[in-house]
C-alpha positions in Angstrom: -4.0 -19.1 -0.3 -1.8 -21.4 -2.3 2.0 -21.7 -1.9 3.6 -19.0 -4.0 6.9 -19.9 -5.6 8.9 -18.2 -8.3 8.2 -21.0 -10.8 4.4 -20.9 -10.1 4.0 -17.1 -10.6 3.0 -15.9 -14.1 3.5 -12.6 -15.8 0.3 -10.4 -15.5 -0.8 -12.4 -12.4 -3.0 -10.3 -10.2 -2.3 -10.3 -6.4 -5.3 -10.5 -4.0 -6.6 -7.0 -3.2 -6.6 -5.4 0.2 -9.4 -3.1 1.1 -9.2 -0.8 4.1 -11.5 2.1 5.2 -9.9 5.3 6.5 -11.6 6.7 9.6 -10.6 9.5 11.9 -10.2 7.1 14.8 -7.9 4.9 12.6 -5.9 8.1 11.7 -5.6 9.0 15.5 -4.4 5.5 16.3 -1.9 5.6 13.4 -0.6 8.9 14.7 0.0 7.4 18.1 1.7 4.4 16.7 3.9 6.4 14.3 4.5 9.4 16.6 3.4 11.6 13.7 1.0 14.1 15.3 0.9 16.6 12.4 -2.3 18.6 12.7 -3.2 17.8 9.0 -3.9 14.3 10.3 -5.2 14.7 13.8 -6.8 18.2 14.2 -10.2 18.5 12.4 -10.7 22.0 13.6 -7.3 23.2 12.5 -7.7 21.8 8.9 -11.1 23.6 8.5 -9.2 26.8 8.4 -5.7 25.9 7.1 -6.8 23.5 4.4 -3.3 22.3 3.5 -4.6 19.9 0.8 -7.3 22.4 -0.3 -9.9 20.4 1.6 -11.4 21.2 5.0 -10.8 17.8 6.5 -8.0 15.7 7.9 -6.2 13.2 5.7 -4.6 9.8 6.4 -0.9 9.6 6.8 0.8 8.7 3.5 2.7 5.9 5.3 -0.7 4.4 6.2 -1.6 4.2 2.6 1.8 2.7 1.8 1.3 0.2 4.6 -2.0 -0.9 3.0 -0.2 -1.3 -0.4 2.6 -3.3 1.3 0.0 -5.6 2.8 -0.9 -6.7 -0.7 2.7 -8.0 -1.1 3.2 -9.5 2.3 -0.2 -11.2 2.4 0.7 -12.8 -0.9 4.4 -13.7 -0.5 5.2 -14.1 3.3 3.2 -17.4 3.8 5.5 -19.1 1.3 8.7 -17.6 2.7 8.9 -14.8 0.2 9.9 -11.3 1.2 9.8 -7.7 -0.1 13.3 -6.6 -1.2 12.4 -3.1 -2.4 9.3 -1.0 -2.6 9.0 2.4 -4.3 5.7 4.2 -4.0 4.5 7.7 -5.0 1.6 9.2 -3.2 -0.7 10.9 -5.7 -3.9 12.0 -3.8 -4.8 12.4 -0.1 -7.2 10.1 1.7 -9.6 11.8 4.0 -11.8 9.9 6.5 -14.5 8.0 4.6 -12.1 6.9 1.9 -12.2 3.2 1.1 -8.7 2.3 -0.1 -8.5 -0.7 -2.5 -5.0 -1.8 -3.0 -3.7 -4.2 -5.6 -0.7 -5.5 -7.6 0.2 -7.2 -10.8 3.4 -9.1 -11.7 5.1 -7.3 -14.5 8.6 -8.9 -14.6 10.3 -12.2 -13.5 14.1 -12.3 -12.7 15.6 -15.8 -12.2 18.7 -15.5 -10.0 19.2 -19.0 -8.6 18.5 -20.6 -5.2 16.1 -18.4 -3.3 17.4 -15.2 -5.0 14.8 -15.1 -7.8 12.5 -12.1 -7.7 9.5 -10.6 -9.4 8.6 -7.0 -10.0 5.1 -6.1 -9.0 3.3 -2.9 -10.1 1.3 -1.8 -7.0 -1.4 0.8 -6.4 -4.0 2.2 -4.0 -7.2 3.7 -5.3 -10.2 5.2 -3.6 -13.9 4.2 -4.0 -14.1 6.4 -7.1 -11.2 4.6 -8.8 -8.9 7.6 -8.3 -5.3 6.6 -7.7 -4.0 7.4 -4.2 -0.6 5.8 -4.7 1.3 4.1 -7.5 4.6 2.2 -7.5 6.7 -0.9 -8.0 8.1 -3.5 -5.7 10.6 -6.3 -5.9 9.6 -9.5 -4.1 12.0 -12.4 -3.6 10.2 -15.8 -3.8 11.3 -19.3 -3.0 12.2 -21.5 -6.0 
C-alpha cells in the first residue's frame, strides 16, 4: 500500500475493502475477548425459541461489525502515521453466522488544518453477501501532510 498523506488523497477516493466471514466460532471468541456473553450471540439453542431479531440463529456482536469497518480505516491510514479521530456508525441489520461482511469507505470531505492536523471525512459501511447494509457511518481520519 502506498504512503497515504493528506495531499495525496482525492475526494471520492475508495479505500481498500475488508472482507470477513462471520462464523459461530468467531462469535464465541469475540464474546470471550469482549466479555459480552449475551445469549443472542452465544447460545444457538436459546435463540431458536427467543428469536430476538426475528430469526432463529445467533448474530455477531455489533461491535464486531464496527471493528471490521474500523479496519478499513486503520489498514489505510496507520501505515503512514494517520489515525482515526472520530467514528460514528449505525448498525442497520444483524449478521448471523454464514454472513460474509464486505466493508468499505470513500473519502467525502477534506479539511486542511495545518501541520499534521488535516483530516478527511470518510463514509464507511459494511454489507453482507447480498449487498444489504449491515452498518453505515462516517469517520474523521487525521493524515500526515
